PAVOLUM-33344 format. One record per atom (N, C-alpha, C, CB): x, y, z; residue number from 1; residue in one letter; atom name. Coordinates in nm, 3 decimals, always signed. Glycine has a CB too. Layout:
{{X; Y; Z}; NUM; A; CA}
...
// end
This chain:
{{+10.293; +10.652; +8.031}; 1; M; N}
{{+10.256; +10.639; +8.212}; 1; M; CA}
{{+10.276; +10.755; +8.217}; 1; M; C}
{{+10.346; +10.548; +8.337}; 1; M; CB}
{{+10.194; +10.760; +8.394}; 2; T; N}
{{+10.178; +10.866; +8.424}; 2; T; CA}
{{+10.277; +10.885; +8.586}; 2; T; C}
{{+10.018; +10.883; +8.415}; 2; T; CB}
{{+10.344; +11.046; +8.584}; 3; L; N}
{{+10.383; +11.048; +8.741}; 3; L; CA}
{{+10.305; +11.161; +8.789}; 3; L; C}
{{+10.551; +11.070; +8.779}; 3; L; CB}
{{+10.248; +11.085; +8.951}; 4; T; N}
{{+10.225; +11.175; +9.006}; 4; T; CA}
{{+10.347; +11.148; +9.149}; 4; T; C}
{{+10.062; +11.184; +9.020}; 4; T; CB}
{{+10.267; +11.297; +9.273}; 5; S; N}
{{+10.331; +11.231; +9.391}; 5; S; CA}
{{+10.299; +11.125; +9.472}; 5; S; C}
{{+10.344; +11.303; +9.465}; 5; S; CB}
{{+10.390; +11.089; +9.508}; 6; G; N}
{{+10.368; +10.961; +9.622}; 6; G; CA}
{{+10.243; +10.922; +9.697}; 6; G; C}
{{+10.452; +10.983; +9.733}; 6; G; CB}
{{+10.221; +11.082; +9.723}; 7; Q; N}
{{+10.065; +11.086; +9.834}; 7; Q; CA}
{{+9.950; +11.068; +9.712}; 7; Q; C}
{{+10.029; +11.284; +9.945}; 7; Q; CB}
{{+9.928; +11.089; +9.615}; 8; A; N}
{{+9.811; +11.063; +9.559}; 8; A; CA}
{{+9.752; +10.925; +9.543}; 8; A; C}
{{+9.819; +11.114; +9.449}; 8; A; CB}
{{+9.644; +10.927; +9.552}; 9; H; N}
{{+9.589; +10.767; +9.491}; 9; H; CA}
{{+9.568; +10.780; +9.330}; 9; H; C}
{{+9.415; +10.712; +9.568}; 9; H; CB}
{{+9.567; +10.650; +9.360}; 10; D; N}
{{+9.556; +10.554; +9.219}; 10; D; CA}
{{+9.429; +10.584; +9.101}; 10; D; C}
{{+9.527; +10.386; +9.275}; 10; D; CB}
{{+9.339; +10.606; +9.182}; 11; C; N}
{{+9.202; +10.634; +9.054}; 11; C; CA}
{{+9.211; +10.795; +9.029}; 11; C; C}
{{+9.004; +10.589; +9.125}; 11; C; CB}
{{+9.291; +10.890; +9.055}; 12; T; N}
{{+9.316; +10.993; +9.027}; 12; T; CA}
{{+9.359; +11.019; +8.863}; 12; T; C}
{{+9.402; +11.020; +9.122}; 12; T; CB}
{{+9.397; +10.891; +8.867}; 13; Q; N}
{{+9.481; +10.908; +8.712}; 13; Q; CA}
{{+9.438; +10.780; +8.650}; 13; Q; C}
{{+9.673; +10.918; +8.716}; 13; Q; CB}
{{+9.343; +10.774; +8.694}; 14; F; N}
{{+9.271; +10.704; +8.599}; 14; F; CA}
{{+9.246; +10.720; +8.456}; 14; F; C}
{{+9.177; +10.702; +8.639}; 14; F; CB}
{{+9.150; +10.864; +8.480}; 15; E; N}
{{+9.106; +10.897; +8.291}; 15; E; CA}
{{+9.222; +10.898; +8.217}; 15; E; C}
{{+9.032; +11.062; +8.247}; 15; E; CB}
{{+9.361; +10.978; +8.318}; 16; A; N}
{{+9.485; +11.034; +8.195}; 16; A; CA}
{{+9.541; +10.891; +8.156}; 16; A; C}
{{+9.639; +11.155; +8.267}; 16; A; CB}
{{+9.549; +10.783; +8.201}; 17; A; N}
{{+9.595; +10.669; +8.216}; 17; A; CA}
{{+9.542; +10.607; +8.079}; 17; A; C}
{{+9.553; +10.606; +8.350}; 17; A; CB}
{{+9.389; +10.609; +8.033}; 18; M; N}
{{+9.322; +10.588; +7.959}; 18; M; CA}
{{+9.317; +10.635; +7.881}; 18; M; C}
{{+9.257; +10.579; +7.978}; 18; M; CB}
{{+9.306; +10.799; +7.844}; 19; A; N}
{{+9.388; +10.874; +7.753}; 19; A; CA}
{{+9.560; +10.812; +7.656}; 19; A; C}
{{+9.415; +10.995; +7.857}; 19; A; CB}
{{+9.620; +10.801; +7.738}; 20; A; N}
{{+9.701; +10.779; +7.739}; 20; A; CA}
{{+9.720; +10.613; +7.633}; 20; A; C}
{{+9.722; +10.806; +7.873}; 20; A; CB}
{{+9.669; +10.586; +7.663}; 21; A; N}
{{+9.673; +10.458; +7.586}; 21; A; CA}
{{+9.553; +10.457; +7.479}; 21; A; C}
{{+9.661; +10.330; +7.691}; 21; A; CB}
{{+9.486; +10.540; +7.441}; 22; G; N}
{{+9.449; +10.588; +7.352}; 22; G; CA}
{{+9.294; +10.537; +7.368}; 22; G; C}
{{+9.532; +10.559; +7.239}; 22; G; CB}
{{+9.236; +10.506; +7.468}; 23; L; N}
{{+9.080; +10.494; +7.482}; 23; L; CA}
{{+8.977; +10.547; +7.496}; 23; L; C}
{{+9.051; +10.454; +7.537}; 23; L; CB}
{{+8.980; +10.694; +7.496}; 24; E; N}
{{+8.981; +10.819; +7.566}; 24; E; CA}
{{+8.946; +10.948; +7.425}; 24; E; C}
{{+9.158; +10.834; +7.656}; 24; E; CB}
{{+8.817; +10.931; +7.324}; 25; G; N}
{{+8.828; +11.028; +7.262}; 25; G; CA}
{{+8.849; +10.997; +7.087}; 25; G; C}
{{+8.932; +11.096; +7.334}; 25; G; CB}
{{+8.870; +10.873; +7.093}; 26; R; N}
{{+8.904; +10.789; +6.921}; 26; R; CA}
{{+8.780; +10.740; +6.888}; 26; R; C}
{{+9.024; +10.639; +6.912}; 26; R; CB}
{{+8.758; +10.786; +6.753}; 27; R; N}
{{+8.603; +10.669; +6.722}; 27; R; CA}
{{+8.686; +10.569; +6.602}; 27; R; C}
{{+8.408; +10.780; +6.622}; 27; R; CB}
{{+8.625; +10.500; +6.615}; 28; G; N}
{{+8.669; +10.392; +6.541}; 28; G; CA}
{{+8.820; +10.293; +6.554}; 28; G; C}
{{+8.664; +10.452; +6.421}; 28; G; CB}
{{+8.820; +10.325; +6.666}; 29; R; N}
{{+8.923; +10.195; +6.761}; 29; R; CA}
{{+8.866; +10.120; +6.840}; 29; R; C}
{{+9.031; +10.240; +6.860}; 29; R; CB}
{{+8.938; +10.021; +6.814}; 30; R; N}
{{+8.862; +9.917; +6.916}; 30; R; CA}
{{+8.942; +9.900; +7.021}; 30; R; C}
{{+8.830; +9.774; +6.862}; 30; R; CB}
{{+8.816; +9.915; +7.134}; 31; K; N}
{{+8.854; +9.902; +7.268}; 31; K; CA}
{{+8.751; +9.781; +7.329}; 31; K; C}
{{+8.840; +10.055; +7.346}; 31; K; CB}
{{+8.889; +9.775; +7.435}; 32; P; N}
{{+8.838; +9.640; +7.498}; 32; P; CA}
{{+8.702; +9.590; +7.528}; 32; P; C}
{{+8.888; +9.630; +7.608}; 32; P; CB}
{{+8.683; +9.508; +7.619}; 33; K; N}
{{+8.534; +9.470; +7.653}; 33; K; CA}
{{+8.577; +9.461; +7.811}; 33; K; C}
{{+8.460; +9.308; +7.570}; 33; K; CB}
{{+8.664; +9.471; +7.843}; 34; R; N}
{{+8.710; +9.475; +8.025}; 34; R; CA}
{{+8.820; +9.508; +8.019}; 34; R; C}
{{+8.711; +9.340; +8.126}; 34; R; CB}
{{+8.821; +9.556; +8.119}; 35; V; N}
{{+8.960; +9.670; +8.198}; 35; V; CA}
{{+8.980; +9.592; +8.340}; 35; V; C}
{{+8.897; +9.882; +8.244}; 35; V; CB}
{{+9.039; +9.557; +8.395}; 36; A; N}
{{+9.107; +9.503; +8.535}; 36; A; CA}
{{+9.186; +9.606; +8.626}; 36; A; C}
{{+9.215; +9.389; +8.500}; 36; A; CB}
{{+9.151; +9.655; +8.724}; 37; G; N}
{{+9.266; +9.712; +8.818}; 37; G; CA}
{{+9.271; +9.660; +8.918}; 37; G; C}
{{+9.266; +9.837; +8.854}; 37; G; CB}
{{+9.296; +9.682; +9.010}; 38; D; N}
{{+9.322; +9.623; +9.174}; 38; D; CA}
{{+9.250; +9.724; +9.257}; 38; D; C}
{{+9.501; +9.616; +9.231}; 38; D; CB}
{{+9.219; +9.716; +9.374}; 39; K; N}
{{+9.133; +9.747; +9.450}; 39; K; CA}
{{+9.157; +9.908; +9.436}; 39; K; C}
{{+9.145; +9.674; +9.587}; 39; K; CB}
{{+9.281; +9.944; +9.439}; 40; G; N}
{{+9.284; +10.156; +9.433}; 40; G; CA}
{{+9.198; +10.216; +9.334}; 40; G; C}
{{+9.453; +10.240; +9.374}; 40; G; CB}
{{+9.166; +10.127; +9.263}; 41; Y; N}
{{+9.104; +10.176; +9.126}; 41; Y; CA}
{{+8.903; +10.148; +9.114}; 41; Y; C}
{{+9.203; +10.062; +8.987}; 41; Y; CB}
{{+8.882; +10.068; +9.245}; 42; S; N}
{{+8.735; +10.069; +9.296}; 42; S; CA}
{{+8.716; +10.184; +9.358}; 42; S; C}
{{+8.695; +9.960; +9.389}; 42; S; CB}
{{+8.658; +10.302; +9.255}; 43; A; N}
{{+8.588; +10.396; +9.282}; 43; A; CA}
{{+8.447; +10.383; +9.205}; 43; A; C}
{{+8.665; +10.510; +9.255}; 43; A; CB}
{{+8.341; +10.471; +9.256}; 44; A; N}
{{+8.225; +10.485; +9.179}; 44; A; CA}
{{+8.278; +10.591; +9.028}; 44; A; C}
{{+8.093; +10.561; +9.293}; 44; A; CB}
{{+8.378; +10.642; +9.047}; 45; R; N}
{{+8.394; +10.757; +8.918}; 45; R; CA}
{{+8.461; +10.683; +8.792}; 45; R; C}
{{+8.507; +10.900; +8.964}; 45; R; CB}
{{+8.544; +10.579; +8.840}; 46; V; N}
{{+8.601; +10.450; +8.755}; 46; V; CA}
{{+8.528; +10.373; +8.677}; 46; V; C}
{{+8.652; +10.356; +8.828}; 46; V; CB}
{{+8.419; +10.347; +8.779}; 47; R; N}
{{+8.331; +10.248; +8.738}; 47; R; CA}
{{+8.217; +10.324; +8.612}; 47; R; C}
{{+8.252; +10.189; +8.887}; 47; R; CB}
{{+8.142; +10.432; +8.682}; 48; R; N}
{{+8.135; +10.541; +8.568}; 48; R; CA}
{{+8.154; +10.508; +8.469}; 48; R; C}
{{+8.206; +10.637; +8.567}; 48; R; CB}
{{+8.293; +10.618; +8.452}; 49; W; N}
{{+8.368; +10.592; +8.334}; 49; W; CA}
{{+8.413; +10.436; +8.274}; 49; W; C}
{{+8.485; +10.665; +8.361}; 49; W; CB}
{{+8.381; +10.379; +8.309}; 50; L; N}
{{+8.403; +10.245; +8.191}; 50; L; CA}
{{+8.247; +10.199; +8.173}; 50; L; C}
{{+8.516; +10.085; +8.261}; 50; L; CB}
{{+8.165; +10.258; +8.266}; 51; R; N}
{{+8.005; +10.185; +8.240}; 51; R; CA}
{{+7.992; +10.277; +8.079}; 51; R; C}
{{+7.839; +10.241; +8.403}; 51; R; CB}
{{+7.983; +10.384; +8.108}; 52; R; N}
{{+7.966; +10.513; +7.982}; 52; R; CA}
{{+8.006; +10.451; +7.885}; 52; R; C}
{{+8.054; +10.659; +7.986}; 52; R; CB}
{{+8.120; +10.383; +7.886}; 53; R; N}
{{+8.195; +10.322; +7.759}; 53; R; CA}
{{+8.180; +10.202; +7.734}; 53; R; C}
{{+8.325; +10.330; +7.757}; 53; R; CB}
{{+8.035; +10.099; +7.784}; 54; R; N}
{{+8.038; +10.017; +7.734}; 54; R; CA}
{{+8.128; +9.863; +7.805}; 54; R; C}
{{+8.072; +10.082; +7.628}; 54; R; CB}
{{+8.242; +9.919; +7.882}; 55; M; N}
{{+8.378; +9.858; +7.951}; 55; M; CA}
{{+8.291; +9.806; +8.083}; 55; M; C}
{{+8.528; +9.991; +7.992}; 55; M; CB}
{{+8.315; +9.633; +8.076}; 56; L; N}
{{+8.325; +9.594; +8.211}; 56; L; CA}
{{+8.453; +9.614; +8.302}; 56; L; C}
{{+8.297; +9.465; +8.209}; 56; L; CB}
{{+8.406; +9.641; +8.429}; 57; A; N}
{{+8.520; +9.659; +8.552}; 57; A; CA}
{{+8.531; +9.538; +8.560}; 57; A; C}
{{+8.491; +9.731; +8.699}; 57; A; CB}
{{+8.674; +9.481; +8.590}; 58; V; N}
{{+8.679; +9.345; +8.632}; 58; V; CA}
{{+8.805; +9.439; +8.767}; 58; V; C}
{{+8.744; +9.189; +8.481}; 58; V; CB}
{{+8.710; +9.513; +8.825}; 59; I; N}
{{+8.801; +9.554; +8.954}; 59; I; CA}
{{+8.675; +9.490; +9.102}; 59; I; C}
{{+8.837; +9.784; +8.951}; 59; I; CB}
{{+8.760; +9.428; +9.172}; 60; P; N}
{{+8.755; +9.422; +9.355}; 60; P; CA}
{{+8.692; +9.521; +9.361}; 60; P; C}
{{+8.892; +9.433; +9.460}; 60; P; CB}
{{+8.554; +9.492; +9.458}; 61; Y; N}
{{+8.528; +9.563; +9.529}; 61; Y; CA}
{{+8.642; +9.602; +9.704}; 61; Y; C}
{{+8.396; +9.508; +9.528}; 61; Y; CB}
{{+8.612; +9.759; +9.738}; 62; R; N}
{{+8.717; +9.729; +9.898}; 62; R; CA}
{{+8.632; +9.620; +9.992}; 62; R; C}
{{+8.738; +9.907; +10.020}; 62; R; CB}
{{+8.698; +9.631; +10.096}; 63; E; N}
{{+8.572; +9.572; +10.245}; 63; E; CA}
{{+8.479; +9.667; +10.247}; 63; E; C}
{{+8.633; +9.567; +10.429}; 63; E; CB}
{{+8.520; +9.813; +10.287}; 64; N; N}
{{+8.454; +9.914; +10.320}; 64; N; CA}
{{+8.409; +10.018; +10.181}; 64; N; C}
{{+8.544; +9.977; +10.428}; 64; N; CB}
{{+8.392; +9.933; +10.122}; 65; Q; N}
{{+8.319; +10.032; +10.032}; 65; Q; CA}
{{+8.160; +9.960; +10.019}; 65; Q; C}
{{+8.408; +10.049; +9.866}; 65; Q; CB}
{{+8.034; +9.983; +9.988}; 66; A; N}
{{+7.877; +9.921; +9.970}; 66; A; CA}
{{+7.848; +9.939; +9.782}; 66; A; C}
{{+7.733; +10.044; +10.089}; 66; A; CB}
{{+7.852; +9.831; +9.770}; 67; V; N}
{{+7.783; +9.784; +9.652}; 67; V; CA}
{{+7.676; +9.854; +9.612}; 67; V; C}
{{+7.742; +9.661; +9.663}; 67; V; CB}
{{+7.683; +9.959; +9.557}; 68; H; N}
{{+7.537; +10.024; +9.482}; 68; H; CA}
{{+7.477; +10.005; +9.364}; 68; H; C}
{{+7.539; +10.146; +9.464}; 68; H; CB}
{{+7.541; +9.923; +9.316}; 69; E; N}
{{+7.542; +9.847; +9.142}; 69; E; CA}
{{+7.516; +9.709; +9.162}; 69; E; C}
{{+7.705; +9.852; +9.046}; 69; E; CB}
{{+7.439; +9.611; +9.056}; 70; P; N}
{{+7.421; +9.499; +9.043}; 70; P; CA}
{{+7.563; +9.466; +8.991}; 70; P; C}
{{+7.303; +9.470; +8.966}; 70; P; CB}
{{+7.611; +9.330; +9.040}; 71; L; N}
{{+7.700; +9.320; +8.975}; 71; L; CA}
{{+7.668; +9.258; +8.881}; 71; L; C}
{{+7.786; +9.288; +9.023}; 71; L; CB}
{{+7.818; +9.238; +8.770}; 72; P; N}
{{+7.722; +9.171; +8.624}; 72; P; CA}
{{+7.710; +9.048; +8.628}; 72; P; C}
{{+7.779; +9.188; +8.474}; 72; P; CB}
{{+7.664; +8.980; +8.570}; 73; R; N}
{{+7.603; +8.811; +8.527}; 73; R; CA}
{{+7.668; +8.736; +8.564}; 73; R; C}
{{+7.588; +8.759; +8.392}; 73; R; CB}
{{+7.757; +8.696; +8.684}; 74; G; N}
{{+7.790; +8.550; +8.698}; 74; G; CA}
{{+7.885; +8.633; +8.844}; 74; G; C}
{{+7.889; +8.442; +8.531}; 74; G; CB}
{{+7.873; +8.743; +8.883}; 75; G; N}
{{+7.976; +8.816; +8.958}; 75; G; CA}
{{+8.084; +8.817; +8.862}; 75; G; C}
{{+8.019; +8.753; +9.098}; 75; G; CB}
{{+8.181; +8.881; +8.967}; 76; F; N}
{{+8.325; +8.906; +8.928}; 76; F; CA}
{{+8.396; +8.824; +8.891}; 76; F; C}
{{+8.392; +8.949; +9.006}; 76; F; CB}
{{+8.484; +8.842; +8.775}; 77; D; N}
{{+8.510; +8.744; +8.701}; 77; D; CA}
{{+8.727; +8.746; +8.782}; 77; D; C}
{{+8.453; +8.793; +8.490}; 77; D; CB}
{{+8.672; +8.569; +8.859}; 78; R; N}
{{+8.819; +8.581; +8.906}; 78; R; CA}
{{+8.889; +8.520; +8.814}; 78; R; C}
{{+8.853; +8.523; +9.038}; 78; R; CB}
{{+8.863; +8.469; +8.660}; 79; K; N}
{{+8.971; +8.436; +8.583}; 79; K; CA}
{{+9.040; +8.524; +8.545}; 79; K; C}
{{+8.948; +8.378; +8.491}; 79; K; CB}
{{+8.943; +8.625; +8.477}; 80; T; N}
{{+9.016; +8.746; +8.401}; 80; T; CA}
{{+9.092; +8.873; +8.499}; 80; T; C}
{{+8.890; +8.821; +8.305}; 80; T; CB}
{{+9.097; +8.842; +8.607}; 81; Y; N}
{{+9.164; +8.955; +8.683}; 81; Y; CA}
{{+9.244; +8.858; +8.753}; 81; Y; C}
{{+9.070; +9.063; +8.778}; 81; Y; CB}
{{+9.257; +8.734; +8.769}; 82; R; N}
{{+9.448; +8.653; +8.765}; 82; R; CA}
{{+9.527; +8.694; +8.652}; 82; R; C}
{{+9.460; +8.462; +8.740}; 82; R; CB}
{{+9.452; +8.736; +8.541}; 83; R; N}
{{+9.577; +8.808; +8.384}; 83; R; CA}
{{+9.585; +8.914; +8.419}; 83; R; C}
{{+9.532; +8.826; +8.203}; 83; R; CB}
{{+9.593; +8.996; +8.505}; 84; R; N}
{{+9.678; +9.112; +8.574}; 84; R; CA}
{{+9.827; +9.095; +8.618}; 84; R; C}
{{+9.609; +9.148; +8.698}; 84; R; CB}
{{+9.823; +8.964; +8.675}; 85; S; N}
{{+9.969; +8.891; +8.720}; 85; S; CA}
{{+10.060; +8.975; +8.603}; 85; S; C}
{{+9.976; +8.680; +8.699}; 85; S; CB}
{{+10.061; +8.947; +8.478}; 86; A; N}
{{+10.169; +9.038; +8.372}; 86; A; CA}
{{+10.187; +9.141; +8.434}; 86; A; C}
{{+10.125; +9.083; +8.224}; 86; A; CB}
{{+10.096; +9.220; +8.463}; 87; I; N}
{{+10.148; +9.343; +8.512}; 87; I; CA}
{{+10.208; +9.313; +8.649}; 87; I; C}
{{+10.039; +9.453; +8.518}; 87; I; CB}
{{+10.122; +9.256; +8.756}; 88; E; N}
{{+10.206; +9.309; +8.864}; 88; E; CA}
{{+10.384; +9.213; +8.877}; 88; E; C}
{{+10.092; +9.284; +9.020}; 88; E; CB}
{{+10.410; +9.137; +8.803}; 89; C; N}
{{+10.516; +9.079; +8.762}; 89; C; CA}
{{+10.599; +9.180; +8.700}; 89; C; C}
{{+10.486; +8.972; +8.682}; 89; C; CB}
{{+10.514; +9.273; +8.603}; 90; S; N}
{{+10.622; +9.328; +8.521}; 90; S; CA}
{{+10.690; +9.463; +8.638}; 90; S; C}
{{+10.544; +9.393; +8.348}; 90; S; CB}
{{+10.574; +9.543; +8.752}; 91; I; N}
{{+10.615; +9.640; +8.806}; 91; I; CA}
{{+10.757; +9.535; +8.948}; 91; I; C}
{{+10.448; +9.742; +8.866}; 91; I; CB}
{{+10.736; +9.390; +8.953}; 92; G; N}
{{+10.880; +9.373; +9.035}; 92; G; CA}
{{+10.997; +9.358; +8.962}; 92; G; C}
{{+10.884; +9.254; +9.122}; 92; G; CB}
{{+11.015; +9.394; +8.846}; 93; W; N}
{{+11.109; +9.368; +8.778}; 93; W; CA}
{{+11.143; +9.516; +8.727}; 93; W; C}
{{+11.078; +9.258; +8.680}; 93; W; CB}
{{+11.066; +9.643; +8.797}; 94; L; N}
{{+11.089; +9.771; +8.760}; 94; L; CA}
{{+11.167; +9.778; +8.911}; 94; L; C}
{{+10.946; +9.877; +8.714}; 94; L; CB}
{{+11.156; +9.721; +9.023}; 95; K; N}
{{+11.193; +9.740; +9.127}; 95; K; CA}
{{+11.376; +9.628; +9.164}; 95; K; C}
{{+11.043; +9.710; +9.210}; 95; K; CB}
{{+11.378; +9.572; +9.064}; 96; W; N}
{{+11.488; +9.517; +9.082}; 96; W; CA}
{{+11.618; +9.595; +9.058}; 96; W; C}
{{+11.480; +9.415; +9.013}; 96; W; CB}
{{+11.608; +9.755; +8.919}; 97; A; N}
{{+11.677; +9.826; +8.912}; 97; A; CA}
{{+11.658; +9.940; +9.070}; 97; A; C}
{{+11.656; +9.867; +8.770}; 97; A; CB}
{{+11.698; +9.949; +9.144}; 98; R; N}
{{+11.751; +9.968; +9.285}; 98; R; CA}
{{+11.706; +10.112; +9.251}; 98; R; C}
{{+11.928; +9.927; +9.334}; 98; R; CB}
{{+11.781; +10.226; +9.175}; 99; R; N}
{{+11.710; +10.343; +9.156}; 99; R; CA}
{{+11.565; +10.369; +9.162}; 99; R; C}
{{+11.741; +10.377; +9.053}; 99; R; CB}
{{+11.499; +10.252; +9.101}; 100; I; N}
{{+11.339; +10.278; +9.101}; 100; I; CA}
{{+11.255; +10.243; +9.249}; 100; I; C}
{{+11.270; +10.174; +8.976}; 100; I; CB}
{{+11.327; +10.120; +9.319}; 101; G; N}
{{+11.285; +10.061; +9.399}; 101; G; CA}
{{+11.300; +10.176; +9.520}; 101; G; C}
{{+11.349; +9.928; +9.402}; 101; G; CB}
{{+11.410; +10.238; +9.528}; 102; T; N}
{{+11.406; +10.350; +9.652}; 102; T; CA}
{{+11.389; +10.495; +9.631}; 102; T; C}
{{+11.531; +10.348; +9.727}; 102; T; CB}
{{+11.349; +10.509; +9.502}; 103; R; N}
{{+11.305; +10.622; +9.445}; 103; R; CA}
{{+11.461; +10.690; +9.502}; 103; R; C}
{{+11.136; +10.687; +9.502}; 103; R; CB}
{{+11.600; +10.702; +9.410}; 104; F; N}
{{+11.679; +10.780; +9.436}; 104; F; CA}
{{+11.672; +10.896; +9.386}; 104; F; C}
{{+11.767; +10.740; +9.421}; 104; F; CB}
{{+11.596; +10.909; +9.265}; 105; E; N}
{{+11.635; +11.018; +9.193}; 105; E; CA}
{{+11.495; +11.126; +9.289}; 105; E; C}
{{+11.627; +10.985; +8.986}; 105; E; CB}
{{+11.560; +11.283; +9.311}; 106; K; N}
{{+11.496; +11.365; +9.353}; 106; K; CA}
{{+11.388; +11.461; +9.228}; 106; K; C}
{{+11.601; +11.433; +9.427}; 106; K; CB}
{{+11.429; +11.415; +9.143}; 107; F; N}
{{+11.316; +11.554; +9.030}; 107; F; CA}
{{+11.265; +11.417; +8.978}; 107; F; C}
{{+11.412; +11.707; +8.863}; 107; F; CB}
{{+11.125; +11.489; +8.912}; 108; A; N}
{{+11.038; +11.403; +8.843}; 108; A; CA}
{{+11.099; +11.340; +8.707}; 108; A; C}
{{+10.912; +11.482; +8.815}; 108; A; CB}
{{+11.151; +11.444; +8.649}; 109; T; N}
{{+11.219; +11.366; +8.510}; 109; T; CA}
{{+11.304; +11.333; +8.542}; 109; T; C}
{{+11.252; +11.421; +8.388}; 109; T; CB}
{{+11.383; +11.326; +8.628}; 110; S; N}
{{+11.472; +11.229; +8.606}; 110; S; CA}
{{+11.445; +11.113; +8.694}; 110; S; C}
{{+11.603; +11.279; +8.622}; 110; S; CB}
{{+11.407; +11.081; +8.760}; 111; F; N}
{{+11.253; +10.961; +8.788}; 111; F; CA}
{{+11.207; +10.879; +8.658}; 111; F; C}
{{+11.088; +11.061; +8.833}; 111; F; CB}
{{+11.148; +10.981; +8.526}; 112; L; N}
{{+11.090; +10.909; +8.480}; 112; L; CA}
{{+11.170; +10.847; +8.356}; 112; L; C}
{{+10.979; +10.964; +8.466}; 112; L; CB}
{{+11.290; +10.922; +8.328}; 113; G; N}
{{+11.386; +10.902; +8.245}; 113; G; CA}
{{+11.430; +10.780; +8.280}; 113; G; C}
{{+11.480; +10.998; +8.243}; 113; G; CB}
{{+11.460; +10.753; +8.385}; 114; M; N}
{{+11.514; +10.612; +8.454}; 114; M; CA}
{{+11.455; +10.511; +8.460}; 114; M; C}
{{+11.540; +10.613; +8.568}; 114; M; CB}
{{+11.336; +10.547; +8.492}; 115; L; N}
{{+11.152; +10.507; +8.514}; 115; L; CA}
{{+11.204; +10.372; +8.351}; 115; L; C}
{{+10.964; +10.725; +8.457}; 115; L; CB}
{{+11.191; +10.522; +8.263}; 116; K; N}
{{+11.182; +10.457; +8.114}; 116; K; CA}
{{+11.362; +10.383; +8.069}; 116; K; C}
{{+11.126; +10.619; +7.981}; 116; K; CB}
{{+11.485; +10.420; +8.131}; 117; L; N}
{{+11.541; +10.303; +8.082}; 117; L; CA}
{{+11.593; +10.181; +8.141}; 117; L; C}
{{+11.621; +10.336; +8.026}; 117; L; CB}
{{+11.500; +10.184; +8.265}; 118; A; N}
{{+11.485; +10.051; +8.370}; 118; A; CA}
{{+11.437; +10.013; +8.258}; 118; A; C}
{{+11.393; +10.035; +8.525}; 118; A; CB}
{{+11.274; +9.989; +8.141}; 119; I; N}
{{+11.197; +9.953; +8.117}; 119; I; CA}
{{+11.258; +9.879; +7.936}; 119; I; C}
{{+11.093; +10.062; +8.154}; 119; I; CB}
{{+11.322; +9.974; +7.906}; 120; L; N}
{{+11.461; +9.953; +7.811}; 120; L; CA}
{{+11.516; +9.847; +7.836}; 120; L; C}
{{+11.572; +10.049; +7.823}; 120; L; CB}
{{+11.555; +9.829; +7.947}; 121; K; N}
{{+11.648; +9.727; +7.957}; 121; K; CA}
{{+11.604; +9.625; +7.998}; 121; K; C}
{{+11.743; +9.749; +8.021}; 121; K; CB}
{{+11.497; +9.592; +8.080}; 122; R; N}
{{+11.478; +9.450; +8.048}; 122; R; CA}
{{+11.378; +9.419; +7.929}; 122; R; C}
{{+11.428; +9.380; +8.174}; 122; R; CB}
{{+11.309; +9.514; +7.820}; 123; Y; N}
{{+11.270; +9.508; +7.712}; 123; Y; CA}
{{+11.409; +9.441; +7.636}; 123; Y; C}
{{+11.212; +9.647; +7.672}; 123; Y; CB}
{{+11.535; +9.470; +7.676}; 124; L; N}
{{+11.656; +9.428; +7.591}; 124; L; CA}
{{+11.704; +9.277; +7.627}; 124; L; C}
{{+11.783; +9.534; +7.617}; 124; L; CB}
{{+11.701; +9.268; +7.728}; 125; R; N}
{{+11.713; +9.149; +7.807}; 125; R; CA}
{{+11.596; +9.011; +7.731}; 125; R; C}
{{+11.667; +9.205; +7.984}; 125; R; CB}
{{+11.461; +9.049; +7.709}; 126; I; N}
{{+11.396; +8.975; +7.689}; 126; I; CA}
{{+11.425; +8.948; +7.568}; 126; I; C}
{{+11.296; +8.997; +7.720}; 126; I; CB}
{{+11.491; +9.084; +7.482}; 127; S; N}
{{+11.448; +9.028; +7.341}; 127; S; CA}
{{+11.576; +8.945; +7.288}; 127; S; C}
{{+11.405; +9.159; +7.227}; 127; S; CB}
{{+11.683; +9.005; +7.369}; 128; F; N}
{{+11.824; +8.936; +7.308}; 128; F; CA}
{{+11.876; +8.855; +7.403}; 128; F; C}
{{+11.944; +9.036; +7.268}; 128; F; CB}
{{+11.821; +8.762; +7.458}; 129; P; N}
{{+11.899; +8.644; +7.599}; 129; P; CA}
{{+12.047; +8.602; +7.588}; 129; P; C}
{{+11.821; +8.473; +7.602}; 129; P; CB}
{{+12.114; +8.592; +7.484}; 130; N; N}
{{+12.208; +8.580; +7.448}; 130; N; CA}
{{+12.347; +8.673; +7.458}; 130; N; C}
{{+12.167; +8.556; +7.361}; 130; N; CB}
{{+12.284; +8.742; +7.451}; 131; R; N}
{{+12.427; +8.879; +7.433}; 131; R; CA}
{{+12.430; +8.955; +7.574}; 131; R; C}
{{+12.387; +9.033; +7.286}; 131; R; CB}
{{+12.558; +8.957; +7.603}; 132; T; N}
{{+12.576; +9.032; +7.692}; 132; T; CA}
{{+12.590; +9.174; +7.744}; 132; T; C}
{{+12.630; +8.996; +7.705}; 132; T; CB}
// end
C-alpha cells in the first residue's frame, strides 16, 4: 500500500506499487502475464515498464490519448479487464468505514493505520462470519 496526497496522479505510484507487490528486481519469481488497471494508469511510461518486463497491459486508453503502439493481437481484452471488479468491490467495502470514505484522519500515518484496521476488520468478518 502506498499513500500519496489527494492531487497526485495514479500512474506516479505504479512503479512503487509493483515493487511492493514483489514484481520489481526479483529474479526467479513468477510474474503475471497480464496487468490490469483503469484509465488512470493509461500512460506511456506505465506501458513501457510493462513491455520491458514482457507483461501485457490490460489498460483501456483514455479518449484523449492517441494510440501510438499497435494493439495486442485480438485487441483490448475485455474479459480480463472485467475481472478487476473484485478490486473495485474491495475499494467499495473500504469506504463503508466512515473514517476512510471521508478521510477523517489528518495525518497520513493515522489514515494508513485506519486503512489497515478497516482491511483487517473486513478480512475477519469474511473469515469468521458466525462470530459477533
